N, C-alpha and C positions, 0 to 999 in steps of 0.2 A: 592642597596640593592635588584632589580629586577635581577640586572645582574651574584648578586652571587645564586641567588636562579635559575637562567639560567645553573649556572655552576655543581649545584649542585646536577636540573637535569640532563644533560646532563654525571656528574660521575655516578650517583645512575640505569642508563639504562645502561654504560659500563660496569660493577656489571653485572647489570641481566644477559644480552646477555651472559658474558663470563663465568658464571653460566650455561646460558642455556648450553653451549658448552662444559664444561665441562663436564657437566650431560651427553651429547651426546653423545659422547666419551664415559665417563664408566671413573666416580673416584673409581670406586673400582675392580680395577687390569684391567681397558680398556674392560668391559665389562658392559653394561646395565642390570640392575632388573629388573627383571619381574615373572610371578605367574607360575610357573613352577617346583615349590617343590623341587627344585635343590640347596641345602644352598651352600652359599656365603661362600670366603673363610675367617679363619681369622681376623684380624691386619684390617681388613678394613674402619673399623665406623660403618659393617652391624649386623646384625642380623645373629646366624647360619640358620632361614628360610628365608632367605635371596633369590634369584637366577637371574641367568645367560641367557639370554635370548641368547645372541652370545656363540659361544666355540671358545672364543681363548686362549681356554687355563687357568690356574689358574696361577697367579703371586706371583710368589716365591722368590718376590727381598726381602721380609722382613722374618726372620727366627722366627720362630713357636716354644716353647718349651710345647712339648706335654703331656699331664699326665698320665696312663694307670691302672689299677685295676686291681688286680690278684691275686688268689689263693692260698694258699701257702706257707710255709715260705723259708724267704729272701733269695738265695742262699746264701752263704758264701763268693762264688769271682763273684758276685752280679754287685761291683764297673766297675772291668777288664773286665768281660763280656759285658756289658752296656755301657762302656767306646766304644771302638772300637766299638762298635754296634752307636755310635752317633759321628764317625765320617763318619762310614759310610753313616747316613743317613746325616748331613749336607750337604754331599756332592750330594747325591741322588734328596736329598727334601726342601732344607734347614731348614734341622729343626733336633732336638732332645727331648728325650725320657727319660719321668721319671719314674720307676714304684714304686708304692707300694701294698705291698703281706699283706694278709689276712692270717695269721697263718690257720692250719689245723685245731687247737682247739678251732677257737674261729669263725668262718669265717664266721656259720650258723648266729648269732648274726648282724656280723657286716659289711656285708656285703647289706642288708636293710637299717640299716641306713645312710649307707653313701648315697643312693636314697632319703632317707627319708629329708632327710637335704642339699639337694642341695648342697652338694660338686665340691667345682671346680674338675674338673677331666674330659675327654676327653673319652677315650674306657676300656670299662671294662671287662673280661671275663666272656661270661655266659652261661648257656646250662640248657639244660632236666631237669637237675637234680639239677642247683646253680641258680632257681630264671628269669629264662628265661620268660616263660611263666607270672610269678608274673609282674614282673618291667614290660615288655611289655603294660597290661593290665594298669599299672597304670601311664603311661603314664614315665616310666624311659628313655628310650630306643629313640632314633630319628628314626619316620621311612624310611626307607629306598626305591626306587625307580628304576629301569629299568636305567632311564635315568643318575642319580649319582649316581651308581654303573660301568656304560657302559663307562661315561668321569672318573672315577677317581678310579676306581681300573679294567684296560680294561684287564689286565691279569687273576684276578679272575674271571670276568664277563667273558670270554671266557672261562679259564677249569672249571670251575666248571657246573656239571652237572645240567639239569634243573629241576630232581624230586629233590634236594638237597635243590634248592632256594624254590621250590613249600611246602617241609617238616619243612623246617622256617618258617611258614608265622601264625602268634597267629589273628583268626578271620578275615581270608584274608593277612593280611599286616605284611606284613616283617619287622621286627629288626633285626636283627641279616645276622653277612657275616660269617657262617659256614663253618667248617673244610672241607676239601676236603678229606677223608684217608676213603675210608670205611672201617666200621668194622665188621663183622657177630655173633650175638649174641651167637649161636647156643654151645653147649656144647658136651665137647670129653671127654674119658676116659682116663689115663695113667696108663697102662699097664708093670709089667714086661715081655718083649720079652722072656727075655730068659728061665725062667719056659715054659711061652706056649711049648717053641723047647722042652722042655727038655720031657713037655711029649706029642707028636709031636700030639699038638691038629691045628686043623684047624683056620687061618684067624678070629681074633675076628672084625666081623663088620656086625655084631647085635645082638638083642638083646639076640638070644638061642645062638650063640657062642659065648656072654660074659657069661652068666650063666654056658655051659660047662667050659670055664676056672674057675670062679670063685670057682666049685663045684670040680673042676678038685685039685684046690691047696688046698683047704681046704683038701680033706683027706688026700693031700702025703703030705705037707711041717706043721712038726709041728711047732710052736709058732709062725705062718705068719698067720695074718688075711688075706684072700683074698679081703675083699674088706673092706677103711676107709674113714671114714666122720667128721668132725669135727663139731659139731653142735656149732655155737653162739649166744648170745646173740638176739632173735627174731626173730628163727630159727624154720623155721615151715614144709618145704618140704625134703621129705626122698631128698638126695644130686643127684639121677637118675632119680629125677620127671622129669627135665625139657626135660633131654630125650626123657626119655620111656612115657611118660605122652603128651607134647604140641611136641614134635618134630616128633614124631613117628603118631602121632594122625593129627598131622600139623591144633594144637590149638594157640591160643595166648590166655595168662595168659594176663587178664590186667592190673593186681596191684598184686604183689606176696602179700601181703597183707589181702589177700583173696581168695577165692576158686573161682575166677567167670572167666570164657571165650568163648569163643565164635571161629566157626570153621574159618580157616583164605576164603574158599569159598564158606562159605553162606555175598551172596548180604548182607540180612539182618540182620547181625551180630548180631543173638539173642544170648542171652549170657546163658549160663547155669553155674551148682553147678557141678564141674568137679568128687568130691568126689561122687557124684550121679547118675553113668553113665554106663553104663559095662562095657567101656572101665576099669575105676577105676576097678574095681569087679575084672577083669583079669589080671590086677597088682599085687593086693594082693595075688592072688594066686602067681604068677611068685617072687616073693617079699621072701611071705613066702614060696616057694622052697631053696629058697637059704639060709633063717635064718637057718631052716631045717635042711640043712644041713652044717651046720656052715661055711655059707659064712663071716658073719662080729662076732666081740663079741654080746656077752648079754648085755654088760652092755653099747653100744655105744652110746645111748640115752644120756649119761652121759661123754661116752669120752672130754675131754680138751684137747686133746694130738693137737698136730702139725703133722697133717695128712701127709705132704710131709717129713717132718721130720722122721718118722717111715717108712713111704717107703726108703731114702735111707738109714736107719737103717739095713734093709733086714722085718722088721715087720711087714711091712703089701704088697700088691701083685696090686690093682687099684688100684684108686679113680674117679675123676669126677670135672671137672671145664672146665671154655673159654677157648680155644685155645690160647689162646698168653699165661697164667699164664703158661699152664702145656709144653706148648714151650718154658719158658726157664727154668723149671723142667728139661727138657730133658736135655737139654744143660748144665745146673746144674749134671747131675749126671753123663752126658759125661765127665767132668773134674775131680767129686772129685770121683763117684764109679766106674772106669771104669770097672772091675769088675762084673759089673748090666748092662744088655741090656733093657731098655723101650721104649718102641713105642707106640704111641699116636692112640689112633682108635679112629672111625666113627662110631656110631651103628645106628645112621639111615642117610647113607649113596644118598639115591635116595630120600630122604623128602626134599618139600620148605627149604630153609632157608629164616630167617627172617635177614635185617639190620639194625642196630643200624643205628636211624635216626640222617639225617644231624649235628642236636641238640643237638649231643653225647657231641658238643667241638663245642666254637665258640666261636667270637667275635664282641660286640654290643660300637653305639656309645651315649655317655651321652646324654641325650637330653639339656642339660645346652651347648653343650660345643661348645666354641665359634670356634673353628679350626676341622669342619666337614670334609672338601678337604683335609687337607694334612692329621687328623688321615685314612681316608680311604686310600689314599696315603700310609703311613705305615701299613696299613691289607694287601695289596696288595705286599706289601715287603716282610713282612713274610713271606706271604705262596707262594711265585713264586720267588722270586727272592735270589738265588741258593747262594751265599757269605752270606747273610745278613741270609735266612737260615739255614744256616750249625749252625753259630756262637748265634744264641739263640735259638736253639734246643739243641745243645748237648754244648756248648761251644768253648775256642780257640783249633786249633787243634793243638794237639802236648803236652798238655797237660791236657783239659779235657776229648779229644778225639780224636783219630788216626783212619783219613777214609784210608777206603779203599777202594780203586777206588771211583766211582761216587757215588753208591748207600748201604756201608755198612760202619762197623765202627766199631773198639773197645776202648772198654774203654780208656782210657789216668790219666795216676799217679794221675791226681788232678778230675775221675771226680765223688767223694763226692761233692768234694767240688761248684757245680754248676749242679742241678736236683731237686727232687721236688716239683715243681710247676708249673704251669697252662699253659708251655707254648704251651700244646697241643692244645690250641684254636685257631692254626693255623696249623694244623695239615697238610700233602694236600700230594702231590704227589712225593714230592721233599723230602719225608723220606725217611732215613737212615733206615737200618737194623741193627742188632746185626750180627757181623758177624758169633758171633756161635752158631745165631738161628736155629733150625733144617732145614733141606731142605725142607725133609716134612709137617713141617708145611710152608708153604707156599705154598707150592703143595695143601695142604686140606681147604686153605683160598682162590688161584683162583679156584678150584674146585667150592669153596660153591658160589662165586661171580657170578660164570654164573646161580646157581639157585637161587636168590636171588630174591623174592617175594614178589611186592609194592600191597601193600592190603587200603585197601581209608583209616582207624582205624591209623594207623603204628604213624598219629600224634597224638593220639586224649590222651587226658590226663585229669583223672577223681580230678572231686571237689567234696569231702569225707567230702565235712563244713558240712551239714545233714545229717547225718549219723558217725557222728567219735565214738561214745560211740558204735554203735553196732559193726562198725570196728574194734573196739576195742575187743568186746565181738568174736568175731568171731576169730580174732586174739587168744586168751586165750584160743577158743574149739581146735581149729590149733592143738596147741602144748599141750596138756594136750591127748583127742582121735586122733589125723591122726599121729603122729607121731608115738606112740606105733604099732601103728596099722601096719603101713605100713611097720616099721622094725621085725615083726614076732613076739610081745609081745603078740599079741593076738591070742588066742587059735582059737575061734568060730570068720570065717569073715566074716559073711552071719552077728550075731549079733554085728560086730562090727562093721560095716558099719553102719547098723540101729542104732546104736546109736550115733555114731558122727554126719550124716545128723539131728537127734532129738535134741543135741544139738544146732547142727549150728540153723536149726529153733529159737531154743529158746534167741538164740545169739542175734537173728536179722538179718537172710540171705535175709529171703524174703526181707526184708527190702531196701538193698541194693541193692539187684538184679535187685530192682522194676525202684529206684532211678538214678541207675547205665544205664538201660535200655533208658528210658526217654535223659538221658544225649546223648546217643549213639545215638538213633533216630534222635536226637536236632543235632547232627556234620553232621551226615548225608544228614539232609535235609538241611543244612544249603552249602554243597556241591554240590547241585545240580545247 
């Protein structure tokens, strides 16, 4: 009996010794677990929060299937495109990916429910307009750190500007791999360049030269509105306000649901009501002058026409929009209406430019993912591998798009079968541009990017939960009193401005401003 016990103890000792040896060598892909906040690769039997002490490279021996949550409708040719993608991923990182698409009609309802239910997925599209801050604070996304990023997505880590990582932080912590393709939020104006030349007008490059264009066209072109706008549901601003109030004065409007802004160079970021400023009063004179000279239709506030279609039809002479939209319209004009010559004009060329923050588009890791390392590798490839980036952004060459050199493309015969979803989550410097995209639009953007101004509040998001009723009331006042005033439908501008601000006070603008300033002050204090 004693001999049997001796054998048993010997075997037990051997098992303990072997276990200790395996632990030292690292049963998790050949590396040891330690407290470094780097998630371990899935398939190893460890949690997503386990991390590696030695950087011996990830264990790719086991194939994993990743699940990705995207916003937008499922493309008709998804299976074909992602089938090709998975062949490449299997070769490069021994993984495949399956995407779930939340249709545009109901994504705002379904997206947060996916997180609340702790559904099984690894990667999610997110953005500052698509629940990023909300889910980061609720614990829906995995916190990312330098060690994790530099190890498992080295190309992204090397290519991403430092400011983009900083912009993507929520309460000082990073939860997103932002897109790496700078956008600028400034607006421009599309004009009929042939009409400008017809009347021998100066180049349009300022509020003054634009006013001259509008009044000249209105006076001489019968049946054509010199300026067109399309009010939409909840539309509260004159179409030119962003250009002539914000850009011209170098202000930043905190939220378009209310008329509160701050000066970009004001270190204290004191907010003010833009409707109660001398600059706004001067702008009213500008607008009234255009209205009195028939620069736009008296029924413009009730206009339901598509302003771009009116321009193509020769019924409208200009309109304001973002650079990308105007550029595509210009390309369309050149293709469909070559008898008209159009041009993009910047009315504030010498002013500071505001870049869209990096969280405009991005990808995050679901906090429950068991495939953290492989998920990061996938995002790294999506942003930086030319073959994979082209495939996932544009589809199959020769079918969905025709490559033009290394950085441009033309639409292919089946382009409509691979479009309409949030693949812009991995926008990067590898993005191709439409070969028909106007050269002058690229030149404008290149000039803007040299003037992009970074300021402390560029990542600030206002929480209106304490003043929701007041925000709604203020919005109603803007619709009822501000729009008619700005379009010159109120004869006495002083009385109109006075009445507008009186109604804003009654609606609760002061309460909103107090709450907003308190949040801004707290945000700035946290940056110190």
